[in-house]
C-alpha positions as CSV (number, residue, x, y, z in Angstrom):
1,X,-15.6,2.5,-4.8
2,X,-17.0,4.3,-1.8
3,X,-17.5,1.0,0.0
4,X,-14.0,-0.2,-0.6
5,X,-12.3,3.1,0.3
6,X,-14.6,3.9,3.2
7,X,-13.7,0.5,4.7
8,X,-10.2,1.9,5.5
9,X,-11.8,4.6,7.8
10,X,-15.0,3.2,9.3
11,X,-14.7,-0.5,8.8
12,X,-17.7,-2.5,7.7
13,X,-20.1,0.4,8.0
14,X,-19.1,2.0,4.7
15,X,-19.8,-1.0,2.5
16,X,-23.0,-1.6,4.5
17,X,-24.2,1.9,4.0
18,X,-23.2,1.7,0.3
19,X,-25.2,-1.5,-0.1
20,X,-28.3,-0.2,1.6
21,X,-28.3,3.3,-0.1
22,X,-26.9,2.7,-3.6
23,X,-27.3,-1.1,-4.0
24,X,-30.7,-0.9,-5.6
25,X,-29.6,1.5,-8.3
26,X,-27.1,-0.7,-10.0
27,X,-26.2,-4.4,-10.0
28,X,-22.5,-3.5,-10.2
29,X,-22.7,-1.3,-7.1
30,X,-24.7,-4.0,-5.3
31,X,-22.1,-6.7,-6.2
32,X,-19.1,-4.5,-5.2
33,X,-20.7,-3.4,-2.0
34,X,-21.4,-7.1,-1.0
35,X,-17.8,-7.9,-1.9
36,X,-16.4,-5.1,0.2
37,X,-18.7,-6.0,3.1
38,X,-17.6,-9.6,2.9
39,X,-14.0,-8.5,3.0
40,X,-14.4,-6.2,5.9
41,X,-16.3,-8.7,8.0
42,X,-13.7,-11.4,7.3
43,X,-10.9,-8.9,8.2
44,X,-12.7,-8.1,11.5
45,X,-13.0,-11.8,12.3
46,X,-9.3,-12.3,11.7
47,X,-8.4,-9.3,13.8
48,X,-10.6,-10.5,16.6
49,X,-9.1,-14.0,16.5
50,X,-5.6,-12.7,16.4
51,X,-6.0,-10.5,19.4
52,X,-7.9,-13.2,21.3
53,X,-5.0,-15.6,20.7
54,X,-2.5,-12.9,21.7
55,X,-4.4,-12.2,24.9
56,X,-4.6,-15.9,25.8
57,X,-0.9,-16.4,25.1
58,X,0.1,-13.4,27.3
59,X,-2.3,-14.2,30.0
60,X,-1.2,-17.9,30.3
61,X,2.5,-17.0,30.6
62,X,3.6,-18.8,27.5
63,X,5.6,-15.7,26.6
64,X,8.1,-16.4,29.4
65,X,10.1,-19.2,27.6
66,X,10.2,-17.0,24.5
67,X,11.7,-14.1,26.4
68,X,14.3,-16.4,28.0
69,X,15.1,-18.0,24.6
70,X,15.5,-14.6,22.9
71,X,17.7,-13.3,25.8
72,X,20.0,-16.3,25.5
73,X,20.1,-15.8,21.7
74,X,21.1,-12.2,22.1
75,X,23.8,-13.1,24.6
76,X,25.2,-15.7,22.2
77,X,25.0,-13.2,19.3
78,X,27.1,-10.6,21.2
79,X,29.5,-13.2,22.5
80,X,28.4,-13.3,26.1
81,X,27.8,-17.0,26.3
Protein backbone atom coordinates (compact mmCIF):
# COMPACT_ATOMS: atom_id res chain seq x y z
CA UNK A 1 0.00 0.00 0.00
CA UNK A 2 2.88 2.32 0.80
CA UNK A 3 4.28 1.87 -2.71
CA UNK A 4 0.98 2.66 -4.40
CA UNK A 5 0.08 5.71 -2.31
CA UNK A 6 3.63 7.02 -2.17
CA UNK A 7 3.69 7.07 -5.96
CA UNK A 8 1.28 9.98 -5.88
CA UNK A 9 3.79 12.12 -4.03
CA UNK A 10 7.30 11.04 -5.02
CA UNK A 11 6.75 9.08 -8.22
CA UNK A 12 8.66 5.87 -8.80
CA UNK A 13 10.84 6.28 -5.69
CA UNK A 14 8.16 5.09 -3.25
CA UNK A 15 7.59 1.68 -4.91
CA UNK A 16 11.33 1.28 -5.42
CA UNK A 17 12.06 1.95 -1.75
CA UNK A 18 9.20 -0.35 -0.74
CA UNK A 19 10.56 -3.09 -2.98
CA UNK A 20 14.11 -2.77 -1.68
CA UNK A 21 13.26 -2.42 2.02
CA UNK A 22 10.15 -4.57 2.51
CA UNK A 23 10.21 -6.84 -0.55
CA UNK A 24 12.16 -9.65 1.08
CA UNK A 25 9.76 -9.88 4.02
CA UNK A 26 6.70 -10.94 2.07
CA UNK A 27 5.95 -12.29 -1.38
CA UNK A 28 2.76 -10.21 -1.49
CA UNK A 29 4.61 -6.98 -0.72
CA UNK A 30 7.24 -7.89 -3.31
CA UNK A 31 4.55 -8.49 -5.96
CA UNK A 32 2.66 -5.29 -5.17
CA UNK A 33 5.81 -3.16 -5.07
CA UNK A 34 6.84 -4.50 -8.48
CA UNK A 35 3.38 -3.77 -9.82
CA UNK A 36 3.42 -0.21 -8.46
CA UNK A 37 6.94 0.36 -9.79
CA UNK A 38 5.91 -0.90 -13.23
CA UNK A 39 2.91 1.44 -13.25
CA UNK A 40 4.95 4.46 -12.16
CA UNK A 41 7.65 3.86 -14.78
CA UNK A 42 5.00 3.41 -17.48
CA UNK A 43 3.27 6.61 -16.37
CA UNK A 44 6.58 8.48 -16.44
CA UNK A 45 7.23 7.27 -20.01
CA UNK A 46 3.77 8.38 -21.14
CA UNK A 47 4.22 11.83 -19.56
CA UNK A 48 7.64 12.21 -21.17
CA UNK A 49 6.30 11.19 -24.58
CA UNK A 50 3.30 13.51 -24.31
CA UNK A 51 5.36 16.53 -23.34
CA UNK A 52 7.91 15.76 -26.05
CA UNK A 53 5.16 15.61 -28.66
CA UNK A 54 3.66 18.84 -27.33
CA UNK A 55 7.03 20.58 -27.47
CA UNK A 56 7.64 19.42 -31.05
CA UNK A 57 4.17 20.54 -32.10
CA UNK A 58 4.57 23.97 -30.53
CA UNK A 59 8.13 24.44 -31.76
CA UNK A 60 7.28 23.47 -35.34
CA UNK A 61 4.45 25.96 -35.63
CA UNK A 62 1.77 23.38 -36.31
CA UNK A 63 -0.41 25.12 -33.73
CA UNK A 64 -0.97 28.14 -36.03
CA UNK A 65 -3.58 26.45 -38.28
CA UNK A 66 -5.38 25.19 -35.18
CA UNK A 67 -5.59 28.72 -33.76
CA UNK A 68 -6.87 30.07 -37.07
CA UNK A 69 -9.46 27.30 -37.35
CA UNK A 70 -10.68 27.80 -33.78
CA UNK A 71 -10.87 31.58 -34.30
CA UNK A 72 -13.02 31.10 -37.40
CA UNK A 73 -15.22 28.62 -35.55
CA UNK A 74 -15.72 31.09 -32.71
CA UNK A 75 -16.63 33.82 -35.17
CA UNK A 76 -19.11 31.52 -36.91
CA UNK A 77 -20.58 30.52 -33.55
CA UNK A 78 -21.22 34.10 -32.46
CA UNK A 79 -22.54 35.02 -35.92
CA UNK A 80 -19.64 37.14 -37.14
CA UNK A 81 -19.03 35.25 -40.38
